[in-house]
C-alpha positions as CSV (number, residue, x, y, z in Angstrom):
1,M,-151.2,-7.1,19.1
2,T,-149.4,-4.1,20.6
3,F,-146.1,-3.9,22.3
4,R,-148.0,-3.3,25.5
5,T,-149.9,-6.5,25.2
6,L,-146.7,-8.5,24.4
7,G,-145.6,-7.9,28.0
8,L,-143.0,-10.3,29.2
9,A,-142.3,-11.5,25.6
10,L,-141.2,-8.0,24.7
11,A,-139.1,-7.5,27.8
12,T,-137.3,-10.8,27.0
13,A,-136.9,-9.8,23.3
14,S,-135.6,-6.4,24.4
15,L,-132.8,-8.0,26.4
16,A,-131.7,-9.9,23.4
17,F,-131.2,-6.7,21.6
18,S,-128.5,-5.7,24.1
19,A,-126.0,-7.9,22.3
20,P,-125.0,-7.4,18.7
21,A,-127.4,-9.3,16.4
22,L,-126.5,-7.9,12.9
23,A,-123.0,-7.4,11.7
24,K,-124.0,-4.7,9.2
25,L,-126.8,-3.0,7.5
26,S,-128.9,-4.9,5.0
27,P,-128.8,-3.9,1.3
28,Q,-132.2,-2.1,1.7
29,E,-130.9,-0.3,4.8
30,E,-127.8,0.8,2.9
31,R,-130.1,2.3,0.3
32,I,-132.0,4.1,3.0
33,V,-128.7,5.7,4.1
34,A,-127.9,6.8,0.6
35,A,-131.4,8.1,0.0
36,V,-131.3,10.3,3.1
37,D,-127.9,11.8,2.0
38,K,-129.2,12.4,-1.5
39,G,-132.4,14.1,-0.4
40,H,-130.9,16.2,2.4
41,D,-130.5,19.5,0.5
42,R,-134.1,19.4,-0.8
43,W,-135.5,18.8,2.7
44,I,-133.5,21.8,4.0
45,G,-135.2,23.9,1.4
46,V,-138.6,22.6,2.5
47,L,-137.6,23.3,6.1
48,E,-136.8,26.9,5.3
49,A,-140.1,27.4,3.4
50,I,-142.3,26.1,6.2
51,T,-140.4,28.0,8.8
52,L,-140.9,31.2,7.0
53,Q,-144.7,30.7,7.2
54,N,-145.8,31.8,10.7
55,S,-147.8,29.2,12.5
56,G,-148.2,30.4,16.0
57,S,-150.7,28.2,17.8
58,R,-153.4,30.9,17.7
59,N,-152.6,31.8,14.0
60,I,-155.5,29.8,12.6
61,A,-154.8,30.5,9.0
62,G,-151.0,30.2,9.4
63,V,-151.2,26.7,10.9
64,K,-153.5,25.5,8.2
65,K,-151.2,27.0,5.5
66,V,-148.3,24.9,6.8
67,G,-150.5,21.9,6.7
68,E,-151.3,22.7,3.0
69,M,-147.6,23.1,2.3
70,V,-146.7,19.7,3.5
71,T,-149.7,17.8,2.3
72,P,-148.2,17.2,-1.2
73,E,-145.1,15.7,0.3
74,L,-147.2,13.1,2.1
75,E,-149.4,12.4,-0.9
76,R,-146.3,11.8,-3.0
77,L,-145.3,9.1,-0.4
78,G,-148.6,7.4,-0.9
79,F,-150.5,8.7,2.2
80,K,-154.1,9.6,2.3
81,V,-154.2,13.0,3.9
82,E,-157.0,14.6,5.9
83,W,-157.3,18.0,7.6
84,V,-159.3,17.7,10.9
85,D,-160.8,21.1,11.8
86,Q,-160.4,22.2,15.4
87,S,-162.6,25.3,15.5
88,A,-164.6,23.6,18.3
89,A,-161.4,23.8,20.4
90,K,-160.6,27.3,19.3
91,R,-157.6,26.2,17.2
92,S,-156.8,25.6,13.5
93,G,-156.7,21.8,13.1
94,H,-154.7,18.7,12.8
95,L,-153.2,17.0,9.7
96,I,-153.7,13.2,9.7
97,A,-152.1,11.0,7.1
98,T,-152.5,7.2,6.7
99,R,-151.1,4.4,4.6
100,T,-151.6,0.7,4.9
101,G,-148.8,-1.7,4.3
102,R,-148.4,-5.5,4.6
103,P,-151.4,-7.1,6.4
104,G,-150.5,-7.8,10.1
105,S,-147.4,-5.6,10.2
106,T,-146.6,-3.3,13.0
107,K,-148.9,-0.3,13.2
108,M,-146.8,2.8,13.7
109,L,-148.0,6.2,14.8
110,L,-145.6,9.1,14.0
111,I,-146.3,12.3,16.0
112,G,-145.2,15.9,15.3
113,H,-146.8,19.4,15.3
114,L,-147.3,22.2,12.8
115,D,-147.5,25.1,15.3
116,T,-144.9,27.1,17.1
117,V,-144.8,29.4,20.1
118,F,-144.1,32.4,17.9
119,E,-147.4,34.3,17.1
120,P,-147.6,36.8,14.2
121,D,-146.8,39.7,16.5
122,S,-143.5,38.1,17.5
123,P,-140.5,40.1,16.2
124,F,-138.7,36.7,15.5
125,Q,-139.9,35.8,12.0
126,A,-136.9,35.5,9.7
127,V,-135.0,32.4,8.7
128,R,-131.3,32.5,8.0
129,R,-128.3,30.1,7.7
130,L,-125.7,31.0,10.4
131,N,-123.2,28.6,8.9
132,E,-123.1,25.3,7.0
133,T,-124.5,23.3,9.9
134,T,-126.9,25.7,11.6
135,M,-130.2,27.4,10.6
136,E,-132.0,29.9,12.7
137,G,-135.7,30.6,12.6
138,P,-139.0,30.5,14.6
139,G,-139.8,26.8,15.2
140,V,-137.0,25.6,13.0
141,E,-136.2,22.9,15.4
142,D,-139.5,22.7,17.4
143,N,-141.1,21.3,15.5
144,K,-140.7,22.1,11.8
145,G,-137.3,20.4,11.9
146,G,-139.0,17.4,13.3
147,V,-141.6,17.3,10.6
148,V,-138.9,17.5,7.9
149,T,-136.9,14.7,9.6
150,M,-140.0,12.5,9.6
151,F,-140.6,13.1,5.9
152,A,-137.0,12.5,5.0
153,A,-137.1,9.2,6.8
154,L,-140.3,8.2,5.0
155,E,-138.9,9.3,1.6
156,A,-135.8,7.2,2.2
157,M,-137.9,4.2,3.0
158,Q,-139.8,4.7,-0.3
159,A,-136.5,4.9,-2.2
160,A,-135.3,1.7,-0.6
161,G,-138.5,-0.1,-1.3
162,T,-139.5,-0.6,2.4
163,L,-142.3,2.0,2.8
164,S,-144.8,-0.2,0.9
165,A,-144.8,-2.8,3.7
166,A,-145.2,-0.3,6.4
167,T,-148.6,0.6,8.1
168,I,-148.2,4.2,9.3
169,T,-150.4,7.0,10.6
170,V,-148.9,10.5,10.8
171,V,-150.6,12.9,13.2
172,L,-149.3,16.5,13.0
173,T,-151.2,18.5,15.6
174,G,-151.8,22.2,15.1
175,D,-151.8,23.2,18.8
176,E,-149.1,21.4,20.6
177,E,-147.6,24.6,22.0
178,D,-150.9,25.9,23.2
179,A,-153.5,23.1,23.3
180,G,-157.1,23.8,22.4
181,D,-159.9,23.9,24.9
182,P,-161.5,21.6,25.8
183,I,-158.4,19.4,25.6
184,D,-160.5,16.2,25.4
185,V,-161.8,17.6,22.0
186,A,-158.4,18.9,21.0
187,R,-156.7,15.5,21.5
188,A,-159.5,13.1,20.6
189,D,-158.0,12.1,17.2
190,L,-154.5,11.6,18.6
191,V,-155.9,9.4,21.3
192,K,-157.9,7.4,18.8
193,W,-154.8,6.7,16.7
194,G,-152.7,5.9,19.9
195,Q,-155.2,3.2,20.8
196,W,-154.8,1.8,17.2
197,A,-151.0,1.8,17.2
198,D,-148.4,-0.8,18.2
199,V,-145.6,1.8,18.4
200,A,-145.5,5.6,18.7
201,L,-142.5,7.7,17.6
202,D,-142.4,11.3,18.6
203,F,-140.5,13.6,16.2
204,E,-139.8,16.4,18.6
205,G,-136.2,17.5,19.2
206,L,-133.3,15.2,19.9
207,S,-132.0,15.6,23.5
208,Q,-128.2,15.9,23.9
209,I,-126.0,16.0,26.9
210,D,-122.4,17.1,26.5
211,G,-122.8,16.7,22.8
212,K,-124.0,13.1,23.0
213,D,-127.4,12.0,21.6
214,M,-129.7,10.7,24.3
215,G,-132.6,8.3,24.2
216,S,-135.9,9.6,25.6
217,I,-138.4,7.1,26.9
218,A,-140.4,9.3,29.2
219,R,-141.9,12.8,29.5
220,R,-143.3,14.4,32.6
221,S,-146.8,15.8,32.8
222,S,-147.8,19.4,32.9
223,Y,-150.8,20.4,35.0
224,S,-152.0,23.9,35.9
225,W,-153.6,24.9,39.2
226,Q,-155.2,28.0,40.6
227,I,-155.8,28.9,44.2
228,N,-158.6,31.4,45.1
229,A,-158.2,32.6,48.7
230,T,-160.7,34.8,50.6
231,G,-160.6,36.9,53.8
232,K,-162.7,39.4,55.7
233,E,-162.1,42.9,54.4
234,G,-161.6,45.4,57.3
235,H,-159.3,47.8,58.9
236,S,-155.7,46.6,59.2
237,Q,-155.6,47.4,62.9
238,G,-157.6,44.2,63.5
239,I,-155.4,41.8,61.5
240,F,-154.9,38.4,63.2
241,S,-157.7,39.0,65.7
242,A,-160.5,36.5,66.1
243,S,-163.0,38.8,64.6
244,A,-160.9,40.0,61.6
245,G,-158.8,36.9,60.8
246,H,-155.7,36.8,58.7
247,G,-156.8,38.1,55.4
248,A,-156.6,36.5,52.0
249,I,-153.0,37.3,51.2
250,Y,-151.7,35.6,54.4
251,E,-153.8,32.6,53.6
252,L,-152.4,32.4,50.1
253,A,-148.9,32.9,51.4
254,R,-149.4,30.1,53.9
255,I,-150.5,27.7,51.2
256,I,-147.7,28.5,48.9
257,D,-145.1,28.2,51.6
258,Q,-146.4,24.8,52.7
259,F,-146.2,23.6,49.1
260,R,-142.5,24.6,49.2
261,K,-141.9,22.7,52.4
262,E,-144.2,19.6,52.0
263,L,-144.5,18.7,48.3
264,P,-140.9,18.0,47.2
265,E,-140.2,14.5,46.0
266,D,-138.2,12.7,43.2
267,K,-139.1,13.8,39.6
268,L,-141.6,16.4,40.8
269,T,-141.4,20.1,40.0
270,F,-143.9,22.8,40.9
271,N,-144.1,26.5,40.3
272,V,-146.0,29.6,41.1
273,G,-146.2,31.8,38.0
274,L,-148.7,34.5,38.8
275,I,-150.1,36.0,42.0
276,A,-152.3,38.9,42.9
277,G,-154.3,40.1,45.9
278,G,-156.0,43.0,47.6
279,S,-159.5,44.4,48.1
280,V,-160.1,43.2,44.5
281,A,-158.1,40.9,42.3
282,A,-159.0,39.4,38.9
283,L,-157.4,37.5,36.1
284,D,-157.9,38.3,32.4
285,A,-159.7,35.9,30.0
286,D,-156.5,34.2,29.0
287,L,-155.4,33.7,32.7
288,V,-152.0,35.2,32.0
289,R,-152.5,38.7,33.4
290,A,-153.9,40.0,36.7
291,Q,-155.3,43.3,38.0
292,A,-155.5,44.1,41.7
293,A,-156.2,47.0,44.0
294,G,-156.0,47.6,47.7
295,K,-154.6,49.8,50.4
296,T,-152.0,49.3,53.1
297,N,-154.5,49.8,55.9
298,I,-157.2,47.4,54.5
299,I,-157.2,43.7,55.2
300,P,-157.3,42.1,51.7
301,A,-160.5,40.2,50.8
302,V,-159.2,38.2,47.8
303,A,-156.0,36.7,46.5
304,V,-155.3,34.4,43.6
305,A,-152.3,32.4,42.4
306,R,-151.7,30.3,39.3
307,G,-148.9,27.7,38.8
308,D,-148.1,24.3,37.5
309,F,-146.7,21.0,38.5
310,R,-145.0,18.2,36.6
311,T,-145.0,14.5,37.4
312,L,-143.7,11.3,35.9
313,S,-146.7,9.0,36.4
314,D,-150.5,9.1,36.9
315,E,-150.0,7.8,40.4
316,Q,-147.6,10.6,41.3
317,S,-150.1,13.1,39.8
318,D,-152.9,11.8,42.0
319,R,-150.7,11.8,45.1
320,I,-149.6,15.4,44.5
321,K,-153.1,16.7,43.9
322,A,-154.3,15.1,47.1
323,K,-151.4,16.6,49.1
324,M,-152.1,20.1,47.6
325,Q,-155.8,19.8,48.4
326,A,-155.0,18.8,52.0
327,I,-152.7,21.8,52.4
328,V,-155.2,24.2,51.0
329,A,-157.9,23.0,53.4
330,Q,-155.9,24.0,56.5
331,H,-157.3,27.5,56.6
332,L,-156.0,30.3,58.8
333,S,-158.7,31.9,61.0
334,G,-161.2,34.1,59.1
335,T,-160.1,32.9,55.7
336,G,-161.1,30.4,53.0
337,A,-159.4,28.9,49.9
338,E,-160.0,26.5,47.1
339,I,-157.7,24.9,44.5
340,V,-158.8,24.1,41.0
341,F,-156.7,21.8,38.7
342,E,-156.8,22.1,35.0
343,Q,-156.3,19.1,32.8
344,G,-153.0,19.5,30.9
345,Y,-150.5,17.1,29.4
346,P,-150.5,13.7,31.1
347,P,-147.2,11.9,31.9
348,M,-145.4,9.4,29.8
349,A,-144.0,7.0,32.3
350,P,-140.7,5.1,31.6
351,T,-141.9,1.6,30.8
352,E,-140.1,-1.6,30.0
353,G,-141.8,-1.5,26.6
354,N,-140.3,2.0,26.0
355,R,-136.9,0.7,27.1
356,G,-137.2,-2.2,24.7
357,L,-137.8,0.2,21.8
358,L,-134.7,2.2,22.9
359,R,-132.7,-1.0,22.8
360,R,-133.9,-1.6,19.3
361,L,-132.9,1.9,18.3
362,N,-129.4,1.3,19.8
363,L,-129.1,-1.8,17.6
364,V,-129.7,0.5,14.7
365,N,-127.1,2.8,16.1
366,A,-124.6,0.0,16.3
367,D,-125.2,-1.0,12.7
368,L,-124.9,2.6,11.6
369,G,-121.6,3.0,13.5
370,L,-123.2,5.5,15.9
371,E,-122.7,5.8,19.6
372,Q,-125.2,4.1,21.9
373,M,-127.9,6.4,23.2
374,A,-128.2,6.4,27.0
375,E,-131.5,6.9,28.7
376,L,-132.3,10.6,29.3
377,D,-133.4,11.8,32.8
378,P,-137.1,12.8,32.4
379,L,-136.4,16.0,34.4
380,K,-134.6,17.2,31.2
381,R,-137.6,16.7,29.0
382,G,-140.8,18.8,28.8
383,A,-144.4,17.7,28.2
384,G,-145.6,16.8,24.8
385,D,-148.3,15.2,22.6
386,I,-147.0,11.6,22.8
387,S,-148.0,11.6,26.5
388,F,-151.7,11.5,25.5
389,V,-151.2,8.1,24.0
390,A,-148.5,6.7,26.3
391,R,-151.0,4.7,28.4
392,Y,-152.1,2.8,25.3
393,V,-148.8,2.3,23.3
394,D,-145.1,2.1,23.9
395,G,-143.0,4.8,22.3
396,L,-139.9,6.8,21.9
397,V,-139.5,10.6,22.2
398,G,-137.1,12.9,20.4
399,M,-136.8,11.4,16.9
400,G,-136.4,14.9,15.5
401,P,-133.3,16.9,15.1
402,A,-131.0,18.6,17.7
403,G,-131.2,22.3,18.2
404,D,-130.7,25.1,20.6
405,G,-132.9,27.9,22.1
406,A,-136.3,26.4,21.4
407,H,-139.2,28.7,22.4
408,A,-137.0,31.8,22.3
409,P,-135.8,34.3,19.6
410,G,-132.6,32.9,18.0
411,E,-133.9,29.2,18.0
412,T,-131.6,27.1,15.8
413,V,-131.5,23.6,14.4
414,D,-128.4,21.4,13.8
415,L,-128.8,20.5,10.1
416,P,-126.5,17.4,10.2
417,S,-128.6,15.9,12.9
418,I,-131.6,15.8,10.5
419,K,-129.7,13.3,8.4
420,R,-128.6,11.2,11.4
421,Q,-132.1,11.1,12.9
422,A,-133.8,10.4,9.5
423,K,-131.5,7.4,9.0
424,R,-132.1,6.0,12.5
425,S,-135.9,6.5,12.2
426,A,-136.2,5.0,8.7
427,I,-134.2,1.9,9.6
428,L,-136.1,1.4,12.9
429,M,-139.4,1.7,11.1
430,T,-138.3,-0.6,8.3
431,R,-137.3,-3.3,10.9
432,L,-140.6,-2.9,12.8
433,S,-142.6,-3.1,9.6
434,M,-141.1,-6.6,8.9
435,E,-142.5,-7.9,12.2
436,K,-145.9,-9.7,12.2
437,R,-148.4,-8.6,14.8
């Protein structure tokens, strides 16, 4: 039985967790804390090693190499490890590790990723310690720090004797930063394990506001769109006339301006990232560059724009798509236009089941002597892999370490947060593993 199917029972139980239930950590949990502290330096060494190995999403060999580097760590913890090739989606692959614990215990899905945004041609490749608490490197927080935090938690559970009871599947995708195509193929294995699980824990970075750790129970979607506008090419002296019409660029400008005026609503953002128009206009194969040509005295025949939008629920996504399509259909005279949506990352809506898990995590925080984690505004959280399973299973986001500057040269990770997050995760997983489903 999953948390989702527990429904009202979970919500009622979650409310109970608002009040203190345990006065202190159990002896096993105290051993978890000690084990995390003891293993910290070794895991920092592992983090440095895997960060030095470039694993940009399109570096097929590099992503697989990181998978090979971490496989022995999972096997040492009793996991059966499989590499799932993703050449059909034009990416390297995913690492999937499974272990079965006590019959009927909570089935937990742990999610992270092996790839980074830094491809081999990026000048940012080195790893260095800036000081005792900070390490800099490509993907050191997003998400190699998350992978190490996950492993440190699992190792601490093994040292405390609680891992043997836990039923866990680890899915480390190889293309979270640049998902393979078709995305249905690229995320089929993750979805399968999401449908299997009772709980999903996402080990991407810990969100902080004003230095305080925040609890993340939602992520917004990320969908791409493209508008292709057309007009009647002709001499500019006829622009706006009944015979010549308005031209493709004015049609595209109308659409984009109506988006700006008519689309805004709570938790929605939308953006235009690339635009081109003229007598000819074309995008490259990767859809990230455009070439256009035209003259000032020729009405443009074509115009193209690409952008994205982000929503908090499937219902909001459907509504925004319908509004965008309606706007596009209101053509200026002598023009035409179409909008095409590309499947991206779905939303992870804030559910009562997710809030119940955050309450459980805050009980762990109380017993560790840590501050309570307030609920993070989803506007401050990007899209991620857990969203593909959010409709099937309740989960938490941001179980990895804190950091700064993700996706940019100079990315850093806060090393003490690895210990803090590993302790939280290991104790939460231990408590969940003791529950009968």
